[in-house]
NUVEX-98544 format. One record per atom (N, C-alpha, C): residue in one letter; y, x, z. Coordinates in pm, whole numbers, plus 50000, padded with zeros to 5 digits. Each point is the difference from the previous one (the first is absolute). Example, Ala and Ser with C-alpha at 12.3 -4.5 7.8 and 13.67 -1.06 7.14 Angstrom:
BEGIN
A494315131950780 A501194991150000 A501205009050000 S501054996549928 S501195008250006 S501094992350073 
***
This chain:
BEGIN
M476241425532253 M498755007350026 M500035005450142 Q499014995850080 Q499935004150140 Q499295013650011 T500645009650068 T499415013450013 T500055004950145 K499974990750095 K500165003550141 K498945010150047 K498744997749964 K498935009050047 K500135013849938 S500405000649872 S500235013049936 S501115007650070 Q501064992950035 Q501125006450069 Q499585005450137 E499214992350070 E499525004450131 E499115012249987 L499115000049901 L499115011449979 L500785012549961 F501054998249920 F500805011549959 F500735006150119 Q500494991750090 Q500655005150122 Q499035008350082 R498784995250012 R498975007550074 R499645012949926 A499874998949869 A499575011549919 A501005011450008 Q501294996850007 Q501025010550003 Q499935008550127 K499334995050100 K499855007650125 K498885010349991 V499044997949910 V498825008749998 V499755006549865 L500684995649893 L499825005649866 L501365004749948 P500085011349930 P501295004649945 P500604989549906 G501124994550039 G500634989649919 G499244987049999 G498984999150084 G499224987750008 G498944998449894 V499755010549920 V499054999049889 V499205013049989 N498964999649919 N499205011949975 N500165005449858 S500944994649926 S500395005549870 S501414994849972 P500945008649961 P501434996450003 P500404987649921 V499474998249879 V500494989049917 V499694986450062 R499034999550088 R499624987450065 R501084994850095 A500935008750038 A501014996350099 A501064990549944 F500044998349866 F500964990949936 F501455004650016 K500215012850037 K501385004650023 K500844999149874 S499425002949884 S500795000149877 S500354985949953 V499374989850059 V500344986249963 V500684992650115 G500335007350107 G500814994450107 G499354988950079 R498695000550015 R499304989650075 R499015006550096 D499464992050090 D498895004550081 D498704997349924 P498995008550020 P498774998449924 P499204987650040 I499184995549907 I499084988950023 I498645005850037 F499404994650103 F498685004550043 F498934990749940 I499135005849920 I498984992349931 I498754998950086 Q499434988150002 Q498804997450080 Q498735000249918 R500064994549877 R498804999649916 R500404998549854 A499045002549912 A500264998949856 A498714996049929 N500164992749892 N498864996249917 N500484997149859 G499305005449902 G500394997849861 G501395005449972 S500884991549951 S501375004249969 S500984996850113 K499494995350113 K500884995150106 K499885008450128 M501105000050077 M500015005650134 M500644989950095 W499595000550127 W500564991450103 W500505008750113 D501224997250049 D500525008050109 D499644993850135 V500405006850108 V499624995650134 V500664986750038 D501034996049925 D500664987150026 D499434988949913 G499015003349918 G499364989849916 G500614998349863 N501035008049965 N500594999049866 N499065006149896 M499914993549885 M499155004849892 M500855006249890 Y499515010849940 Y500725006949894 Y499065002949883 I500534999049879 I499325005649883 I500325014850001 D498975008250003 D500165014350027 D500025008349873 Y501075007949983 Y500095009549888 Y500075014550049 I499555002250124 I499865013750050 I498555004549985 G499084991250037 G498595003349986 G499615012650073 S500535001550123 S499785012150080 S500485012449926 W501094998349920 W500595010849920 W499045004949891 G499234990649945 G499235003349880 G498504998250004 P499325001850114 P498544999649998 P499384986649963 M500714989050028 M499384986849988 M500014994949856 L499335007349914 L499924996449859 L499354986349981 L499044996650086 L499274987449991 L500534989750098 G501115002950064 G500534991350103 G499435003850136 H500524993550103 H499575003050137 H498634994050030 A499245007450080 A498734995150055 A499064994949891 H499885007849891 H499064996149895 H498604999450061 P499264989449975 P498714998150070 P499005011449979 D499965006049880 D499065011049976 D500335011950090 V501305003150010 V500425011450081 V499784997350148 V500354988050044 V499824996350141 V498535000650038 D499134994949915 D498565000350029 D499495014450010 A500495008649910 A499565014150001 A500435006950129 V501224997050045 V500495006150124 V499194995050120 K499734987250003 K499214994350110 K498625006650008 Q499365001349886 Q498675006249997 Q500075014750044 A501025007049955 A500115014150035 A500235002050149 T500824991350061 T500295001650143 T498744998350086 E499054992249952 E498764998150076 E499195012850010 G500255009449907 G499285012650002 G500735011050075 G501194997150051 G500775010150072 G501355002249936 L500975003750080 L501385001149952 L500365013749945 S499375010450049 S500305013449952 S498885009450041 F499635009149909 F498905009150028 F500455014550015 G501015004249923 G500365014149996 G498955008349931 T499204993349916 T498945006549923 T500044994749858 P499325006449905 P499914994149866 P499264986750004 S500354991149906 S499294987349986 S499854996749852 E499064991349969 E499734996649860 E501214993849931 M500764992050075 M501124992949938 M501055009649946 E500175011650062 E500935010149949 E499595004549860 V498705001749981 V499485004349871 V500214989049896 L499734987750038 L500114988849907 L501444998149952 I500955000350093 I501394998049957 I500525012249924 G499535011950037 G500385012049926 G499524999449855 E498774995849981 E499454998649865 E500804989749920 L500374989150065 L500724989449932 L501415004449959 I500695007150089 I501335005149966 I499935009549882 C499055009250002 C499865009649891 C499644993249868 E499274989250008 E499664992449879 E501214992649944 M500814994550087 M501114991549958 M501245007849959 V500185011950057 V501185008249968 V499535012749929 P500085000549867 P499425011049923 P500515013950037 S501225001050052 S500555013250033 S499405005750129 I499264991850075 I499465004350129 I498525003349986 D499665012650020 D498605004450005 D499475000150142 V500885003650093 V499645001250142 V501134993950082 V499664992750106 V501014993250080 V499755002750148 R501065001750077 R499925001750146 R500664987750063 M499254993350087 M500544988450070 M500795004550123 V501164993750021 V500825002550118 V500424986550058 N501034999850083 N500324987850075 N501304993149960 S500815006549917 S501274994049960 S500515006549873 G500954993449936 G500635005849883 G500755012750032 T500685000250115 T500715012150042 T499045011750013 E498864997850063 E499015010750016 E499515004849864 A499844990649907 A499535003649866 A501015008749926 T501284996350004 T501015007749926 T500235013750065 M500025000650133 M500155012850067 M498875009549962 S498794994749997 S498835008249969 S500005004549855 A500444991149910 A500035003449858 A501015011249973 I501134999750067 I501005010549984 I499485013450051 R499354999850117 R499435012450053 R498985005849902 L499164991349944 L499005004349904 L500645005849875 A501054993549949 A500685004849880 A500615013850023 R500595002150117 R500595013050031 R498925010850007 A498864996550057 A498925009850010 A499425003249862 Y499834989849918 Y499395001849868 Y500875008449908 T501334997950006 T500915007249912 T500555012750061 N499825001450132 N500595011350074 N501525000149985 R500604988150003 R501454998349994 R500454991050113 D501295000450033 D500494992950118 D500784987349971 K500744999649890 K500954989149980 K499354987949932 I500574988350030 I499584987849932 I501244992849947 I499774991649901 I501054991349949 I499644985650035 K500954992850058 K499874985650017 K501244993549939 F500004986849996 F501084992849933 F500824991950099 E501314999649975 E500904992050081 E499494985750011 G499924994950123 G499624986150021 G498514997650006 C499195010049966 C498554998450011 C499575003650142 Y499164991750056 Y499545001850138 Y498525003549999 H499655010650070 H498605004450003 H499485001350142 G500494991350088 G499625000950139 G500985008450079 H499705001950128 H500995006350089 H499695014750027 G499255006549913 G499825014450014 G501325007349979 D500195011350067 D501275007249995 D500455003049858 S499085003749914 S500355004049864 S500594988549920 F499744987750042 F500384988449919 F501274993050047 L500475003150120 L501174993050053 L501295006549955 I500065002549871 I501195005449936 I500384990349890 K501114992750020 K500404989549906 K498854990649972 A499424995050109 A498854991049989 A500444985749980 G499064991749961 G500294985849985 G499554992350123 S499704987249981 S499474991250103 S500924999350121 G499415000050120 G500784998350121 G501035010850022 A499715012249956 A500975010950015 A501294996849925 L499864993249887 L501164996549920 L500764988350062 T499294989550040 T500694988250052 T500665002850134 L499475009450077 L500605003150128 L501085010649989 G500215005249879 G501095009449979 G499715013950051 T498745003650023 T499655013450047 T498945006149910 P500355002849874 P499005005449908 P499555014150036 D500825007650075 D499615013350044 D499774999550151 S498744998650039 S499684997550139 S500235012350088 P500634998350117 P500025010950097 P498575004150034 G499825012950024 G498675005150028 G499355006649881 V500574997949880 V499525007049880 V500735013249992 T499285011149999 T500635013150004 T500675003749869 E500985009050008 E500685004649879 E499035006749905 G499035007250054 G499025006749915 G499184990249920 T499604989150065 T499244989649929 T500864993749892 A501244997250035 A500914993849903 A500235008949879 R500075013150021 R500235009349888 R498815000149902 D498824996950051 D498815000049914 D499794986849927 T500874990350026 T499914987049932 T501174998649905 L499714999849871 L501024998749896 L500074985449955 I501224995549971 I500214985949969 I500374998149854 A499254991449932 A500294996449861 A500404985249994 Q500494995849885 Q500414986149980 Q498904992549927 F499614988850054 F498984991549938 F500454995949860 N499095000849905 N500264996649859 N500955009849931 N500165011850056 N500855010349940 N499195012849988 I499335001949888 I499135011649985 I500785013049995 Q501254999249954 Q500825012149994 Q500235005750139 S500164991350100 S500205004750137 S498775007650050 V498844996149953 V498755007050038 V499945013549931 K500315000149871 K499965012649924 K500965010350060 E501174995650042 E500985009250057 E499495006050132 L499324992150079 L499445005250125 L498935010649973 F499184997849900 F498995009949965 F500665012849947 E501044998449920 E500705011649945 E500675008350109 N500514993350102 N500735006950107 N499095004750113 N498734996249994 N499055003950105 N498695004549936 K500105009749911 K498855004349921 K498865004950088 D498814994949970 D498755004450064 D499984998250151 T500804990450051 T500004997450144 T499644985550033 I499884991449899 I499774985750022 I498504997149992 A499454995150110 A498584997050006 A499664986749934 A500854990050019 A499654986649954 A501224991149987 V499834989849919 V500954988949992 V499284987750052 I500594993150097 I499414987750053 I500924988449967 I499414989049956 I500794988649956 I499244987050023 E500734989550035 E499464986549989 E500114996349852 P498904998349927 P500104997349856 P500784987249970 V499894990250087 V500934988850004 V500605000150140 A501295002350008 A500635000750132 A499934986450068 G499705000150128 G499974987650076 G500845000750124 N500545011850028 N500725002150125 N501495002149981 M500504997649878 M501434997849979 M500134986449932 G499014991550026 G499794988049922 G499085003649884 C499554990149928 C499095002249888 C500775005849881 V499665012449964 V500675006749888 V498925006149911 A499974996049874 A498995004549906 A500415013349935 P499035008049959 P500325012149925 P500454996349858 S500915007749944 S500404997749860 S498845003649908 D500134996449874 D498885000649906 D499255013249999 S500705011149997 S499345013049985 S500055008650126 F500584994750106 F500295008450117 F498745006250061 L498984992150024 L498795005350063 L499265009749908 D499984997049870 D499405009349903 D500745013350001 D501324999349999 D500815012150001 D499785007950129 L499874992950110 L499775006550129 L498665007350000 R498994993649943 R498695006349989 R500105013049919 N500724999549890 N500145011849913 N500765011350068 V501064996550072 V500795010250069 V499165006850108 C499234992350076 C499145005950104 C498955009249939 T499394995749892 T498985008249934 T500615013149950 K501164999049938 K500675011849945 K500335010150110 N500324995150119 N500425008850108 N498905002750104 N498774996249966 N498855002650089 N500204994150139 A500634988550006 A500184992850125 A499144987449997 L499584995450116 L499194988050007 L500884987549997 L499494989749936 L500664986949999 L499244990950096 I500714995250102 I499394991250099 I500584986049984 F499144990449974 F500424985949998 F499754994150139 D501074995750063 D499884992750126 D499744985349965 E498734996450000 E499604986349967 E499574992450125 V500565003850113 V499744992550123 V500354985449980 M501084997349928 M500444986449976 M499424994249871 T499975008049893 T499624994849869 T498505000849973 G499285008350077 G498585001749976 G499224987150018 F499274995849896 F499194987849997 F500844987350006 R501325001450007 R500864988149996 R500474997149859 L500405010149926 L500544997749866 L498914999649893 A498875006150028 A498875000149908 A498795005150075 R498844998249942 R498765004550064 R500065014950032 G500595007749910 G500155014450020 G501385004150042 G500824990550047 G501335002950050 G501035001749890 A501185004950038 A501095002049904 A499635010249895 Q499175009750036 Q499605010249902 Q499204994049886 E499234989650029 E499324992849893 E501004991749919 L500894993250069 L500984991449935 L500875007749903 F500415012250037 F500925007949917 F499305011149922 G498715001750021 G499245009849922 G500385014450026 V500315003350125 V500375013650038 V499065004850111 T499465012149986 T499015005150094 T500615010350094 P500094996950129 P500505009850097 P498895009750040 D500395010650070 D499025009550054 D499444995250133 L500884994050080 L499604994450129 L500584986050013 T499304991550073 T500454986350023 T499874996850149 T501034993850056 T499894995050137 T499884984849996 L499184994750090 L499704985850002 L500134994550142 G500104986950010 G500054993350129 G500024985049977 K500444992650098 K500244985649989 K498794992449946 V499934997649868 V498944991649944 V498615005650033 I499855013350003 I498665005550022 I499494997450142 G500854994850088 G499554996450134 G499834985150018 G500414992249900 G499884985650011 G500764994150117 G500975007550053 G500774995650115 G499765008550123 M498965008249998 M499755009350111 M500745013149976 P500255008050105 P500725012749983 P499145010349928 V500355002949875 V499255009549918 V500955007249906 G499735012549974 G500665007649895 G498965008949935 A500375006149888 A499075009149932 A500795008849905 Y499455011849970 Y500565008149893 Y498845006249923 G500215001449870 G498925005149917 G500535005649870 G499115006449926 G500415005749872 G498885008049939 R500405009849919 R499025008349932 R499135007750098 R498745001849964 R499045006450091 R500445014150037 E500525007549904 E500385013850029 E501125000950103 I500864989950003 I501074999750100 I499464995250135 M499274989049997 M499504994150124 M498965008850068 S499395009249929 S499005008950060 S500645009750100 M501335000650000 M500695008750095 M500134993850139 I499674986950010 I500124993150128 I498825003650090 S500305002750126 S498965003050100 S499074987950017 P498675001950009 P499305012850018 P499575006849870 S500324994149882 S499665006849875 S500835012649983 G501284999250040 G500915011249986 G500775002550127 S501135007049987 S500725004750119 S501224991750037 V500354989649920 V501164991750033 V499564989850104 Y500525001450122 Y499494991850109 Y500684986350005 Q499174990050019 Q500474986350023 Q498854992350063 A500294992950109 A498954992950071 A500594987450062 G499114990950043 G500474987950065 G498874993150073 T500214997350129 T498964993750081 T499564986649943 L500954992049951 L499674986649952 L499914999249848 S500085011349931 S499864999849854 S498624994849962 G499974990649904 G498734994149961 G499484990150102 N500894994450081 N499604990150100 N499164989049936 P498844996650059 P499094990749934 P500564986149976 I500904995450088 I500594986749981 I500955000349880 A500845010249997 A500955001549889 A499285002049868 M498925007950002 M499255002549878 M499344987249947 A499484991850090 A499384987449960 A501024990649939 S501194999450061 S501074991549949 S500455004749861 G500235013049986 G500465005449873 G498954999049890 Y498775002950034 Y498924999249901 Y499854985849947 T500124990350088 T499904986049958 T501164996249909 M501185004650034 M501184997249916 M499825006049861 L499625012849992 L499865006549870 L498854994249920 T498924996050067 T498884993649931 T500434986949938 Y500804992350073 Y500514987349948 Y500855002549875 I500895009950008 I500845003449885 I499135003749880 N498985007950025 N499125004849893 N499284988749930 K499704989350073 K499224989049946 K500844989449931 H501305000450020 H500884989649946 H500995006249903 N499595001049876 N500805006749898 N501304992649968 D500054987050030 D501194992249968 D501045000150111 L499735007350108 L500894999850116 L501415004549963 Y500105010849924 Y501335005449969 Y500754991549898 D499264993349912 D500644990549909 D500614988450079 A499274995450101 A500514989150083 A501245004350077 L499985012250055 L501165005050072 L501205001749908 E499755004649879 E501095001649903 E500644986549968 K499204989749985 K500544986749970 K500854994850116 K499525002150121 K500774995650116 K501325007850011 G499915013249977 G501215008250005 G500994996149893 A499504997349879 A500884996149889 A500674986650029 A499274990950063 A500584986950033 A501135001450100 I499825008550100 I501065002350099 I501205006949935 E499735010349920 E501105007249934 E500794990749909 E499304992549916 E500694991049906 E500794989450076 G499414994850107 G500694989850078 G501275005450064 I499925012050055 I501195006150062 I501075002749895 R499585005249885 R500975002849893 R500694987149953 N499264989249997 N500604987249960 N501054995650101 V499705001850128 V500974996650105 V501255008749986 I499795012849978 I501135009349986 I500884996349881 S499374997049887 S500754997849876 S500834987250004 R499534990050074 R500724987250002 R501415001550056 K500195009450094 K501335001750058 K500495014549991 S499315007949921 S500395013949977 S500215007650131 Y499054998650090 Y500095007250127 Y499925015149975 P500795007950072 P500005014649982 P498835006650073 V498794996449959 V498775005650058 V499075003649885 S499005008050031 S499025003849898 S498614999950062 V498994998349917 V498644999350050 V499135010149925 N499195007250075 N499015009449945 N498614995350038 R499055001949907 R498624996450031 R499055008949922 V498925004250065 V498865006249934 V498764993450058 G499284992349919 G498814993250048 G500304990950116 S499355002550115 S500164991550117 S500995005650101 M500895009249955 M501075005350084 M501344995849939 F500954995850085 F501324996449946 F501075001550107 T501265001249952 T501165000950089 T501204993449935 L500734992350077 L501294994649958 L501085008950060 F500765006949913 F501065009150045 F501354993149993 F500805001950104 F501324993850003 F501035009449938 T499785002649872 T500915007749916 T499874994849858 D501075000949923 D499934995749861 D499555011349908 K499705011650059 K499525011449920 K498504998949975 V499555006049890 V498585001549978 V499505010950094 V499064996750086 V499555009650102 V498845008249945 N500255013049981 N498965008949948 N499905013150077 D500775001250109 D499935012050082 D500644997250136 F500065010450081 F500524998850136 F501484996050000 E500775006049910 E501444997349997 E500294985449968 T499324994649899 T500254986049964 T499454990550106 A498885003550061 A499474991750110 A500994999750115 S500635011550027 S500925001250113 S501304992549978 S500264995749877 S501214992249973 S499854985550046 S498834996250051 S499764986450046 S500874996750121 D500434987750007 D500814995150112 D499054995850112 R499935008150104 R499034997750107 R500384987950086 D501284997350014 D500424988350077 D499584987149930 K500164999849869 K499574988149926 K498484998650005 F499305011249993 F498544999250012 F499614994350136 A500695004450105 A499684995150134 A500194984950009 A501074994949940 A500244985549998 A498914992849921 Y499605006049889 Y498934994549917 Y498684999750078 F499695011150067 F498775000850078 F499964988950106 G501124998250071 G500064989950104 G499754986149946 S500594996949886 S499804986949940 S498554997949957 M499415010249941 M498604999049957 M499094998050121 L500245007550107 L499174998850120 L500094985950059 E501214994850006 E500194986650056 E499364989349914 Q499795003049872 Q499324990649911 Q498495002349994 G499525009150085 G498565002250007 G499455009749898 I500865009149951 I499565010349905 I500225013550065 Y498925007450022 Y500085012950071 Y499975011249897 I501175006049975 I500125011349910 I500265012550082 P499885012049944 P500275012150077 P501414999950059 P500155003650128 P501315000050065 P500815012549967 S500015003649874 S500725011949953 S500254998649851 Q501215003249957 Q500305000249858 Q499145010249927 F499515009850070 F499345011349935 F498495000250022 E499404988250005 E498554998850006 E499554990149894 A498895003149934 A499444990949902 A499314988350070 A500024988549935 A499224988550044 A498684999949924 F498994993450059 F498655000349943 F499444985949983 I499354998149888 I499344987449969 I498495002050016 S499314989850046 S498545000750013 S499344989349914 T498715001449985 T499254989849925 T500014986750073 A500335000150129 A500004987750079 A501264991649977 H501055005949943 H501214992249974 H499724989549892 T500334987750031 T499744988849910 T501224996749916 D499804991649899 D501144995249920 D501014992950090 G499484992550098 G500894993250095 G500825009750082 D499365011050043 D500735010450075 D501145005549916 I499705002749874 I501015006049911 I501154990249976 E499674987449979 E501044989949980 E500904998950123 Q499384999850117 Q500784999150124 Q500885012450018 T499465011549964 T500765012650009 T501214999849910 L499824995649877 L501114999849904 L501084990150042 S499594988950058 S500984990450052 S500815006350113 A499325007850084 A500695006750110 A500965010649948 V499605007249896 V500875010149938 V501294993649953 E499894988449935 E501194993149949 E500934996150114 V499444994750107 V500814996150115 V500655012250065 A499225010750014 A500495012150067 A501135006649922 L499855001249868 L501045006249918 L501284991550000 E499854986950000 E501164991350007 E500745002050133 K499235001950106 K500605002050132 K500715013450006 V499415010449938 V500605013350005 V501285000749918 F499974994249879 F501125001749908 F500934987749993 G499544988650054 G500864988350003 G500164993149866 
***
């Protein structure tokens, strides 16, 4: 595989961008390679600057539910740009997408549009603290909620793969207000509430973890979490930036039948454009300025191009009731195929999947929390990643990121992927 142009671009990038990238995991440091520079994408495929083609399982880290450059979304963006790129004023499209989000996610009565998932989670935490008049929050080991100071305590995603889960620049005071629980361990949550009575404003969680790899909640975990928060008058925040509209029309909360107080969204709601949102019960959201005194603002919030892209994406989802059944079938085919490859030679790896999210962990343990995810052999994953890339399969360049399937992935794509998995595992384990 020829990557000369990517290598040249990376050398130039390192002179003007920190580490040569604008988001850490893109640097490929955890897989011991230089990054690939992508030139274009369509459907389930991406092409790099050297002309290599890849079957893509990143999907821009989740937004590309319908594949890259879906014609409906592209047409909507083109039409919107003809009317102007940004107004800094209210527009009709903000109202339309707001109405659609509130219709599709029953727990959301009112929604505020922002520009990123990080902005959404930061704002939701500030709102929860104001509503409860409490300072502390609970998050879970390995769950990533963006790069806000409150969240970079035992975080997942790039912070984990780079070995710096506690980022310099986060103050001791901020760290003291962030309490850490164990994913799928309700007792750890109860103990934190018992030891910090009447001081915890909220619990924030990825209902399906995607930033320590794909990790599903145990059968009763989310229900128990809802009950514990209610009992202690704390808000339950579902970070559905990744799972929102990907796992079901109403997100993971619909899939698991658990109602949070606040929800953060991103990725799919932008159709590929930079968008985030947070919403919840009217009585809570009424505290946001200008309705209330909790200040949050953004020059590009509700950007007309992003709103047009997101509205088109959500409208498409709303009109195609069989979309999630199709994604489930594709996900099941990949999972079953990988398990068959594993079983034939008893490879010491495990696979997790929820809907169109999946991860192959290089550990023989059942991965259900941060500790078991961390038992993965990162060197073996790096070798596996390299083999898959050279075979034209683009998976996340981190053991601790979920892969994503789109409606654009074909049976042929899946067959080619499974063949590559077999070759890659044979190369890793011999």
